[in-house]
C-alpha positions, 0 to 999 in steps of 0.5 A: 718519457715517463708513463701516462695514466693514473700513476704516470707522470713527472714532477719537480723538474730542474734545469741548468745550462753550461757556457757551451750551450748544453742543457741539463734536465732532471725530474722526479718520475712516476713511471713505476708507480706513484709511491716508487718515484725515481730521479731521471736525467737527460741532456741536450748538447745542441742548445735544446733542439727537441730531437737532440736530448739523450735517452732519459736515464735513472739517476738513483741506482740502488747498488745492493740488490736487496736494498728497498727499491719501493720507496720514494726518491724525490725533489731533485736539484741539478748543477753543472761542474766547470768540466761540464758534468751534471751534478744531481742531489735529491731526497731519498727514502731508501733507508726506511722500512716502509712507505708509511714511515713515521717518522721518516728517515730521509737522506740526501743522495748525490750523483755525478754524471760519468 
């Protein structure tokens, strides 16, 4: 669950399912503040029973500890491979020097479920 209140909330959800009935959901999450949105993912392995979803996990992990983590990661999209692994792509602003970039140098990032 994301945060609530002025800066809490979620946006741009995307959902898909595989032939086995697993449901995959990804969204833009503002639990760390509106200007620092992250991408979160969860999965249900029994067709979407509300009690069956895995704990949501952050997808846009920054590997470099010095990397700018105060910028947006947004507008995710999700698909599923033939082997049942989630594939997530999103717009990422981590390579900008500040939140008020002009012009913004956004990138497209991708992650595959382990």
